[in-house]
ZAMARGU-4260 file (C-alpha; in steps of 0.2 Angstrom, whole numbers, plus 5000, padded with zeros to 4 digits):
<rodrens>
0) 5000/4999/5000 | 5015/5012/5004 | 5022/5009/4987 | 5003/5014/4979 | 5001/5029/4989
5) 5020/5035/4985 | 5015/5032/4967 | 5000/5040/4967 | 5009/5055/4974 | 5022/5054/4960
10) 5009/5061/4949 | 5009/5077/4957 | 5026/5080/4959 | 5027/5077/4939 | 5014/5092/4938
15) 5025/5104/4950 | 5040/5098/4944 | 5036/5098/4924 | 5028/5117/4929 | 5014/5109/4920
20) 5000/5122/4914 | 4981/5122/4909 | 4977/5121/4892 | 4970/5138/4885 | 4969/5147/4867
25) 4988/5153/4866 | 4982/5172/4862 | 4972/5172/4877 | 4986/5167/4888 | 5000/5179/4881
30) 4985/5194/4882 | 4978/5188/4901 | 4990/5179/4910 | 5009/5183/4904 | 5008/5202/4907
35) 5020/5211/4919 | 5020/5227/4926 | 5026/5240/4939 | 5012/5252/4945 | 5012/5264/4959
40) 5002/5259/4976 | 4994/5276/4974 | 4982/5275/4989 | 4983/5265/5006 | 4968/5256/5002
45) 4977/5248/4986 | 4994/5246/4996 | 4984/5236/5010 | 4977/5225/4997 | 4993/5220/4988
50) 4999/5218/5004 | 4986/5204/5009 | 4987/5195/4994 | 5005/5192/4997 | 5013/5174/4998
55) 5026/5165/5008 | 5043/5158/5003 | 5055/5173/5005 | 5071/5173/5008 | 5085/5180/5019
60) 5102/5184/5010 | 5117/5192/5021 | 5123/5209/5015 | 5140/5215/5013 | 5157/5205/5019
65) 5166/5218/5026 | 5158/5228/5041 | 5164/5238/5056 | 5163/5253/5066 | 5167/5269/5062
70) 5183/5277/5070 | 5200/5283/5067 | 5215/5279/5074 | 5232/5284/5067 | 5247/5275/5063
75) 5267/5275/5060 | 5272/5279/5043 | 5288/5285/5035 | 5280/5297/5026 | 5264/5308/5026
80) 5266/5316/5012 | 5258/5312/4994 | 5267/5312/4978 | 5258/5314/4961 | 5257/5301/4949
85) 5259/5298/4929 | 5247/5286/4927 | 5234/5273/4940 | 5222/5260/4937 | 5203/5261/4941
90) 5190/5245/4947 | 5188/5235/4933 | 5169/5241/4930 | 5155/5236/4919 | 5153/5253/4909
95) 5166/5265/4908 | 5165/5279/4918 | 5153/5273/4929 | 5162/5268/4943 | 5157/5252/4955
100) 5161/5251/4974 | 5175/5239/4978 | 5187/5235/4993 | 5202/5245/4984 | 5204/5264/4976
105) 5215/5275/4973 | 5217/5292/4965 | 5236/5290/4962 | 5240/5300/4977 | 5235/5286/4993
110) 5227/5270/4990 | 5214/5266/5002 | 5211/5245/5005 | 5198/5238/5014 | 5197/5223/5025
115) 5191/5225/5042 | 5200/5242/5043 | 5202/5254/5029 | 5220/5257/5027 | 5225/5274/5020
120) 5242/5270/5011 | 5256/5281/5004 | 5263/5273/4987 | 5275/5284/4980 | 5289/5284/4980
125) 5290/5265/4981 | 5303/5262/4993 | 5297/5277/5005 | 5278/5268/5004 | 5268/5265/5020
130) 5253/5263/5029 | 5250/5283/5033 | 5234/5279/5044 | 5219/5268/5046 | 5199/5269/5048
135) 5192/5256/5060 | 5176/5257/5047 | 5177/5246/5033 | 5168/5241/5017 | 5165/5245/5000
140) 5173/5261/4994 | 5173/5275/4982 | 5188/5288/4981 | 5183/5303/4971 | 5198/5315/4971
145) 5200/5319/4988 | 5185/5312/4995 | 5184/5295/5003 | 5165/5285/5004 | 5166/5272/5012
150) 5149/5261/5013 | 5147/5248/5027 | 5132/5236/5029 | 5121/5248/5036 | 5131/5264/5037
155) 5137/5276/5024 | 5150/5288/5029 | 5161/5304/5018 | 5179/5308/5022 | 5190/5321/5018
160) 5206/5314/5015 | 5217/5329/5008 | 5227/5326/5023 | 5226/5307/5025 | 5235/5306/5041
165) 5219/5319/5050 | 5205/5312/5038 | 5190/5322/5043 | 5171/5317/5046 | 5160/5325/5032
170) 5144/5318/5032 | 5136/5302/5037 | 5121/5292/5034 | 5112/5278/5041 | 5105/5265/5028
175) 5090/5260/5038 | 5092/5244/5029 | 5106/5234/5022 | 5117/5241/5007 | 5114/5229/4993
180) 5120/5239/4977 | 5127/5255/4972 | 5134/5265/4958 | 5144/5282/4954 | 5141/5293/4941
185) 5144/5311/4939 | 5146/5315/4958 | 5132/5305/4962 | 5129/5289/4970 | 5114/5278/4966
190) 5111/5267/4979 | 5101/5251/4984 | 5096/5245/5001 | 5086/5231/5007 | 5072/5232/5019
195) 5064/5214/5025 | 5048/5222/5027 | 5033/5230/5017 | 5029/5246/5024 | 5024/5264/5016
200) 5024/5277/5017 | 5044/5275/5022 | 5055/5291/5028 | 5072/5287/5023 | 5085/5299/5028
205) 5075/5315/5027 | 5067/5309/5011 | 5049/5304/5011 | 5043/5290/5001 | 5023/5290/4998
210) 5010/5278/4989 | 5017/5289/4971 | 5035/5282/4975 | 5033/5265/4982 | 5031/5253/4967
215) 5020/5237/4968 | 5023/5223/4953 | 5010/5215/4944 | 5014/5197/4939 | 5005/5186/4931
220) 4994/5176/4940 | 5004/5158/4939 | 5019/5167/4947 | 5022/5168/4968 | 5017/5183/4975
225) 5032/5182/4987 | 5037/5200/4986 | 5041/5202/5006 | 5055/5212/5002 | 5057/5232/5000
230) 5072/5239/4989 | 5075/5257/4991 | 5083/5266/4976 | 5092/5282/4981 | 5101/5297/4972
235) 5114/5303/4983 | 5125/5320/4982 | 5142/5315/4987 | 5147/5333/4994 | 5132/5333/5007
240) 5126/5316/5008 | 5106/5322/5005 | 5094/5312/4997 | 5090/5319/4981 | 5077/5305/4975
245) 5071/5290/4980 | 5058/5277/4975 | 5056/5259/4984 | 5052/5243/4975 | 5044/5226/4982
250) 5053/5211/4976 | 5059/5194/4981 | 5077/5192/4986 | 5085/5186/4968 | 5089/5203/4961
255) 5101/5211/4949 | 5107/5228/4946 | 5113/5237/4928 | 5118/5256/4925 | 5119/5264/4912
260) 5125/5285/4909 | 5107/5287/4906 | 5097/5273/4917 | 5097/5261/4931 | 5089/5244/4928
265) 5084/5233/4942 | 5079/5216/4938 | 5071/5200/4947 | 5067/5184/4947 | 5048/5179/4946
270) 5044/5160/4953 | 5030/5150/4946 | 5016/5142/4959 | 5018/5124/4953 | 5004/5121/4964
275) 4991/5132/4957 | 4995/5127/4941 | 4994/5109/4945 | 4976/5114/4950 | 4971/5124/4933
280) 4977/5111/4923 | 4967/5099/4933 | 4952/5110/4932 | 4953/5111/4912 | 4960/5092/4910
285) 4955/5080/4923 | 4942/5072/4910 | 4958/5065/4900 | 4963/5056/4915 | 4949/5050/4927
290) 4931/5045/4928 | 4918/5056/4930 | 4915/5057/4951 | 4934/5058/4952 | 4933/5075/4940
295) 4915/5082/4949 | 4927/5080/4965 | 4941/5090/4958 | 4932/5103/4951 | 4923/5105/4969
300) 4938/5108/4979 | 4944/5119/4966 | 4931/5130/4965 | 4927/5130/4984 | 4931/5147/4989
305) 4932/5143/5006 | 4949/5131/5003 | 4966/5140/5002 | 4978/5132/4987 | 4987/5122/4997
310) 4971/5118/5007 | 4966/5110/4989 | 4982/5104/4984 | 4980/5091/4999 | 4961/5087/4995
315) 4964/5083/4978 | 4980/5073/4980 | 4971/5063/4992 | 4958/5060/4979 | 4970/5055/4964
320) 4979/5043/4978 | 4964/5035/4984 | 4958/5033/4964 | 4975/5027/4961 | 4976/5012/4973
325) 4960/5006/4966 | 4969/5003/4950 | 4978/4988/4942 | 4998/4992/4940 | 4997/4990/4921
330) 4981/5005/4921 | 4991/5015/4934 | 5008/5014/4924 | 4999/5017/4907 | 4991/5033/4915
335) 5006/5038/4922 | 5015/5040/4905 | 5001/5049/4895 | 5002/5063/4909 | 5021/5064/4908
340) 5022/5063/4888 | 5008/5077/4889 | 5016/5088/4900 | 5032/5086/4890 | 5023/5093/4874
345) 5015/5108/4881 | 5031/5112/4891 | 5039/5111/4875 | 5027/5122/4867 | 5026/5136/4879
350) 5044/5135/4887 | 5046/5154/4885 | 5032/5157/4898 | 5035/5146/4912 | 5050/5158/4918
355) 5050/5177/4919 | 5062/5192/4924 | 5054/5207/4930 | 5064/5223/4924 | 5062/5238/4931
360) 5069/5255/4921 | 5074/5271/4933 | 5078/5286/4922 | 5093/5292/4931 | 5088/5312/4930
365) 5068/5313/4934 | 5068/5294/4942 | 5054/5290/4929 | 5050/5273/4931 | 5045/5259/4917
370) 5044/5241/4918 | 5044/5225/4905 | 5048/5207/4907 | 5058/5195/4897 | 5058/5175/4898
375) 5070/5166/4908 | 5083/5172/4922 | 5098/5182/4923 | 5115/5176/4927 | 5123/5194/4933
380) 5124/5211/4929 | 5134/5206/4913 | 5116/5200/4904 | 5108/5217/4904 | 5118/5231/4892
385) 5111/5247/4884 | 5115/5252/4866 | 5107/5265/4858 | 5092/5268/4868 | 5091/5248/4867
390) 5090/5236/4881 | 5100/5219/4877 | 5095/5206/4889 | 5101/5186/4890 | 5094/5175/4899
395) 5093/5155/4903 | 5076/5146/4906 | 5075/5130/4917 | 5085/5124/4931 | 5093/5109/4937
400) 5077/5099/4934 | 5076/5101/4915 | 5095/5098/4912 | 5091/5093/4895 | 5076/5105/4891
405) 5088/5123/4898 | 5088/5135/4882 | 5096/5153/4881 | 5089/5169/4874 | 5092/5185/4869
410) 5080/5197/4869 | 5080/5218/4864 | 5069/5229/4873 | 5063/5247/4866 | 5064/5261/4878
415) 5046/5257/4885 | 5054/5239/4888 | 5044/5230/4874 | 5053/5217/4866 | 5056/5221/4849
420) 5068/5207/4846 | 5074/5191/4851 | 5084/5175/4847 | 5077/5161/4857 | 5083/5143/4861
425) 5101/5144/4860 | 5111/5129/4867 | 5098/5116/4872 | 5104/5108/4888 | 5115/5120/4892
430) 5115/5138/4902 | 5122/5153/4900 | 5142/5155/4909 | 5146/5171/4904 | 5141/5186/4894
435) 5147/5201/4888 | 5139/5215/4875 | 5152/5226/4865 | 5144/5237/4853 | 5132/5228/4841
440) 5140/5212/4846 | 5135/5200/4862 | 5149/5186/4866 | 5139/5173/4875 | 5147/5157/4884
445) 5136/5142/4888 | 5140/5126/4893 | 5138/5106/4897 | 5149/5096/4893 | 5158/5108/4879
450) 5161/5127/4880 | 5151/5136/4865 | 5156/5154/4863 | 5143/5161/4855 | 5145/5177/4844
455) 5128/5187/4841 | 5124/5200/4827 | 5114/5212/4836 | 5115/5226/4822 | 5098/5227/4819
460) 5089/5226/4835 | 5074/5217/4829 | 5081/5202/4819 | 5096/5196/4831 | 5107/5185/4822
465) 5122/5170/4829 | 5135/5177/4818 | 5149/5163/4823 | 5150/5148/4834 | 5166/5141/4843
470) 5166/5125/4855 | 5180/5119/4867 | 5183/5110/4883 | 5178/5119/4900 | 5168/5135/4902
475) 5173/5153/4905 | 5164/5163/4918 | 5172/5181/4914 | 5178/5188/4897 | 5188/5203/4896
480) 5191/5212/4880 | 5209/5218/4878 | 5207/5226/4861 | 5215/5219/4845 | 5202/5206/4845
485) 5206/5198/4858 | 5196/5192/4873 | 5201/5184/4890 | 5191/5170/4897 | 5193/5166/4914
490) 5185/5150/4919 | 5189/5132/4922 | 5194/5117/4911 | 5181/5101/4910 | 5193/5094/4927
495) 5187/5107/4937 | 5205/5117/4937 | 5206/5135/4931 | 5208/5139/4914 | 5212/5155/4905
500) 5209/5155/4887 | 5215/5169/4874 | 5197/5171/4861 | 5204/5179/4844 | 5185/5186/4837
505) 5193/5196/4820 | 5183/5183/4810 | 5165/5183/4820 | 5159/5170/4810 | 5173/5159/4815
510) 5180/5164/4832 | 5197/5155/4839 | 5204/5150/4856 | 5222/5152/4850 | 5230/5150/4867
515) 5226/5143/4884 | 5234/5141/4903 | 5230/5129/4914 | 5235/5133/4932 | 5235/5115/4944
520) 5222/5127/4954 | 5202/5126/4957 | 5197/5144/4963 | 5200/5161/4961 | 5188/5178/4966
525) 5189/5181/4948 | 5178/5167/4943 | 5163/5176/4955 | 5168/5196/4956 | 5177/5202/4941
530) 5183/5219/4951 | 5197/5207/4956 | 5202/5207/4938 | 5216/5219/4932 | 5221/5222/4915
535) 5235/5236/4912 | 5236/5238/4893 | 5254/5248/4893 | 5263/5232/4898 | 5251/5221/4890
540) 5249/5212/4907 | 5233/5205/4918 | 5231/5202/4937 | 5225/5184/4940 | 5223/5180/4961
545) 5223/5163/4965 | 5223/5156/4986 | 5240/5165/4991 | 5246/5168/4975 | 5246/5184/4966
550) 5248/5177/4947 | 5255/5189/4933 | 5252/5185/4917 | 5258/5195/4899 | 5250/5193/4883
555) 5261/5193/4869 | 5262/5188/4851 | 5244/5181/4855 | 5252/5170/4868 | 5248/5169/4887
560) 5265/5169/4898 | 5267/5170/4918 | 5278/5182/4920 | 5277/5183/4939 | 5270/5171/4954
565) 5271/5185/4969 | 5266/5173/4983 | 5257/5181/5000 | 5254/5173/5017 | 5237/5174/5013
570) 5224/5173/5001 | 5226/5187/4988 | 5213/5199/4984 | 5217/5214/4971 | 5230/5224/4965
575) 5232/5240/4955 | 5245/5250/4947 | 5252/5267/4949 | 5266/5274/4935 | 5275/5257/4932
580) 5272/5249/4949 | 5261/5236/4952 | 5253/5235/4973 | 5245/5217/4976 | 5235/5215/4991
585) 5230/5200/5003 | 5222/5205/5023 | 5240/5205/5028 | 5250/5213/5018 | 5253/5225/5000
590) 5268/5219/4987 | 5276/5233/4978 | 5280/5226/4963 | 5293/5233/4948 | 5284/5231/4932
595) 5298/5231/4921 | 5308/5220/4931 | 5295/5210/4940 | 5306/5212/4958 | 5297/5216/4973
600) 5301/5234/4980 | 5295/5233/4995 | 5281/5222/5006 | 5270/5232/5019 | 5261/5223/5031
605) 5244/5228/5040 | 5240/5224/5056 | 5226/5214/5053 | 5224/5202/5068 | 5210/5193/5062
610) 5220/5182/5051 | 5235/5179/5062 | 5237/5161/5071
</rodrens>
């Protein structure tokens, strides 16, 4: 009997795992059930109605890794003066001139490195370099001329570091929530803060977010309304810390931020309510599989307004189990076969409709809000790109349950976030591991058994096409253009070990891997955090941190060659260059290397007691 019950329940597992839906006219589904938009709450009544219809399944995800309390402590240093530099690196970012917060910054005169503390370092001349000061507040950093901004998990503090020996607080802000992400453009910080509640109105640092500025999503009815988190998007003046504009959006935990020089895009994943889909499917199709008395009971339960969706699901499960237990084994197996085949066919026909990403577009000048949607989910912020008024988006549809069915897509949206062009069904059975949009081209890496590098032509937004494809072992998770039609790919080979690929895309129809470099290592921060990657155009070298090693590679004559293995005491995190010197950082120390000879000029230790044994 136990086996029969388990077998019966498996019908419902099939229905939920395959994401079945009900058979209706295709046009009706598209027009009535698959729309998504974001709208202002407008009134307390509308806002309360929205809250009352929310469903569970929220998640809490920890915020910033680097936190600390604010205080200033002066340390000894050989020199407190600062020297001018001829050139210096900036943080590796997605959009040129749109800065991103990171744990390492320089303005060419000082370096600030944040780990447990924020160290203010005099870098020049390298022989006299040393820690001038440290600030106990730590976090993600911006350094604009002589203004240092430290973003902790719950607080922002701005310092005047014109005299780094005596930094002065200019302003500070309590986030009244958890820091999620930010961008800096035109001396303005665009900040995203999360509050683990849904409430309105909100008074956020003196700025009132009323019902007209609190936006609520209206998803298709088949998606879970698990919007139990509020995201505040604020525009902050870096000179005085005042909030110039702000809106709030309610969403779930899975979000992605991308910002161009014109707009901020905030995307979040919409999860299917599979139990509700199953109930709707049975309401429309139960007659195909069950006798009249079972069909009548299923419909009565579904139409009973006194039952919630979960209660209906449980009651119908028991009804179907009872029926299955009455069947001979052969009939049970045949019924299961028919159900499974029907759902697989339906899923194939409506694959793009089962997983959505809602996209919010916020104009940087007036904070006007528009919304749209695409099928599938995003890998990261590199999956979005704005170009000549169009937003291009790369997505994957499906998860671990649909390994053989997963597909990948490119969508092109107009200024109102309407889809005007798309390229779907790419590399079935694989998922996206890396994306890079460059002008009117997109470079997409997918993976299952081999690593296809796809070159997508986006010259005509309404008609994107695949230009070329390269299949090689392993995969890349980050692509970095280095000029001369060359890309560096950071990823793993089939055996899981780290691999660096050099791609030649001069022939867009026939991209090539012209060189590769494998390491006997399995992890690098660069796999997940592109801020850890550094390219120095002058010397044609790139920095690649792996455990305690700061590997330095040179690209010359279409070859990748290691020129330095700079070994630290602890895990290497970042690097930057000033003039002709490379500075590598780990929690315990900073190394200064001469880029002409690769000799170690100086080793500076930090007082990071946390990492000492």
